[in-house]
N, C-alpha and C positions, 0 to 999 in steps of 0.2 A: 487567499490568493485569488479566487474568483473576483472579489470586490477589487482587488488591484487591477485585474484584467478589465473590469467595468470602467474604472476610473481612468485607464490609460496608462496607469503608473508602471506597468509591466507589458512586455509584448511577448514573452515566452516563459514557460513555466514547467517544473518538474511535480507533477502532481497526479492523484488518484483519478480514474476515469469518471466515476459516478458524479462528482462535483462539476467536472467539464460538461458531462452530458446534461446535467441540470441548467448549468449557465447557457448552453446551446438552446435549450429549450424555452429559456427565458430571453431570447433574442440575441445573446452575444455572438459574435462572429468568430468562433474558435474551430480550429481543427487539431487533432491529435495527429502528428506526423511522425513520431516514433513511440517504441516502447521504453522500458527501462528496467523494470522489475515487476515480478509477478509473485503471488503468494505471500504478501507482506502483511497480512493480518494475524495476530496471535491472540490467545486468550490465556490470561493468568487468574490464579487464586492464592489463597492460602494453602499451605502445605497439607491442610487437615482434609481437602477435597481430593477425590479420585480423579485420576487424569484419563485421557484417552488411551495411555499407554497401559493403564490398569484395567480399563473396562472395554476397549476396543470397538467403542461404539459412541458417536457423538450424541445420539438422544439420551443416551444412559447418563453420558457426562451432565448433559444440561437438566436431566430430572433431579439432580442434587439442588438445582437452584430455584425450584418452586417456592414461590412467596417470597423470593429475595430479591435485591437489586444488583443489576450490574452496569458497571460504568463504561463509557465510551466517548471518544472525542464528539466535536459538534456534529449536530443533526446534519445529514446529507453527507457526512464523510464516509468513505468506503468501510469503515470499521462499523459505523452505525447502521447503514444499510444491511451488511452481513448479519449482525446480531439480531436486528429488528426481523429479518427475513426468517432466521432460525427459531425464534421465540415467539412467533406470530400468534400461535394457538395455545400459548402456555401463560401461566400465572407469574410472569415474570416482568419486573419494572426495569426500565433503561433510564439511568441518569446520564446526561451529557454534560461534559466538562469542556470549558474553552481550550483547555491544554492537557494532553495526556500525562503530563507532568504530576497532575493532581490525583491521578488514579492510584498510585501506589499508597499514599497517605490516607486516601478514602478507604481503601480495602484495610490498612491497619487500624483505622479508627472504626470500623465496622459499618460506615455508611453504605459499602456496596460489598458484595461476597466475592465478585470478581470483576475483570476489566478486560476490554479489548483495545489493541493499538498496534503499532508497529513493532517490529524485533527489538527495537531500543526500549520500548516500555518493558519488555521481559528481562532485559539486560539490567536495567535501572533498578526494577522491582527486587530482582534477586540480590542487589547490593543493600537496598533499603529496608526490605521487611522480609519476612519468612514466606516466600511465595514459590510458586513453580508454574512452568508452562503446562496448562492444563489440556488445551487444543492446540495442536501444531498447525503451521499455516495450510499444508497441503489438504487438511482434513475440514477446514471451515469452508473454503470455496476454492476447488482446484483451478489453478491458472488464472486467479482473479488478477484483474490490472490494477495492482496497488500503485503504480507509477508509470506514467507516460509523459512524453514531450508534447505540450499543449502551445499553440501558437495563435495570434490573432492574425485573421485572414488579411489584413492590411500588410503585415510583416511579409506574408508570403507573396504578395503582388510586389511589395516594395523591395524587399532584399532576399530573393530566392537563393542568392549565392551564400549569405551569412548562414541560412537555414542548413545548407548543404555542409558548410565548413563546421558548423556547431554540431551535427550530427557525427562527423567523423570523429571529432573530439569526444563525443559523447559515447560512442562505441569503443573507443580507445580507453575510457575510463572504466567502462563496464568490464572490458576484459582484463584490465589491471586488477579489479576488484576480485575477479574470480580466479585469475592465474597468480596473481602474486598479492594476495589479501594483506600480508603485513606491511608491505611498501604502501598500499593503498591507504591503509590504516595510519600510517606514520604520516602521509600527505593530509589526509583529513584532520588528524590530531593537531598538525602544526597549523592549519587554517582556521581551525575552531578555537584552539586555545585552551579550553577549559575541559576537555575530554580526553582520556588517556589511551593508548594504543590498544591495550587489552579489551577495554570496553568496546571500542569499534569492532575489533575482530570477534567478539562474542556476539555481537549484532549482525555480522556477516554470516557467522555460522548458523544462526537460527534459521535464516532464510536466505541462501546464497543464489537464487536465481536472478542475474542480472544479465541485461542483453538490451541492444537498441532496437532490434527488429520487431515488426509486427506481424507474427505468424497468425494463420487461421486460427489456431487454439486461442490465442489473446483476443483476436477480434471476436470470436464466438462466445467467449467468457464475458467479454464486455456487453455483447448484445444480450445475454442472458440476464443483465442486470435491468434491462428495459421494462418487462412485465413486473419486476418486485418494485422499481422505483414508481411505476404507475400505481401499483397497489398500496404503496405507503403515501400516495398522494405528493410525491416529489417531482413527478413529471405530469404536466397537464396536455401536452400534444404528443402524438407520434413522432418517433424519432427513428432514423434509419441509419444504416451502415455509412452510408455516404455522407449523412450530415455530422458524422462525428470525425470519420477518418479521411485523410489526405496522404495516400501511400506512395505518391512519385519520389519523394526524396529518400525515403528509407530504401526502396526497392533499388535506387542508384547506389546508396551508401552501403547496403547490406544485402546483396542478392543472394547470398549463401543461406543455407538453412540457420535457424535461430539457435543459440546458444543457451537458452534458459535452463535446459535439462541436461547439459554437459557436466560433467564431474569438476568440481573446483576445489582448490586447495585451501579448504576451509580450515585446515590445522595452522595455516598462517606461517608456514616455514619459511626461513629466509632463503631466497634464490640468488 
């Protein structure tokens, strides 16, 4: 998606914040104008490993993978950054895949012992292989900015009304997912065509924290990535809050407190 921003193929995207930060660092004129989802990275493994629910400690879970390989999507993705930070002083190797779709098969074939990705990875893997969610989203990196709305600065100058209208629709969609997840899943399944409603509902249930707002917790979690990205060599220049965020649109559209932590109807009951 960053490449598409670079070539001008897209003007707006729903994307994790670390790639946006790296793009800005490399000269792309982008701004995050809204949130979307937090805590969207999960870790899965074969059922033979102990999970966080069993051990109650992330370090103890990771100790099981000393000398092993862990898979994640492309270098620089939020999943890649999170796991590299967690295992920086461990004898664990990271294998990056162009698509998270390859991870369940790689676990099944023994190429990797665990994998990280979006909640949909856990949902897919539970269908394809004997797997389980080994570290839940909230324990890997609390409030991590798994998705936000990034736009080219040119669009901000050219069509500010479009951005406002888009964010109104974006917040309505987030509310639908939280409050009427079955209806949202039915809409998504109809649009995507090759995914069933129950699969989408399971994905929502794993990490239901959807909202368009940009509260301080979201911004702070994003800025906490800066030293990690620098340490990993993904950022060469200092990057500040004002380099990443433009809050004026979302403050107009969503002035009330964020909804990320509100209870959601993750059972997907019909309303």
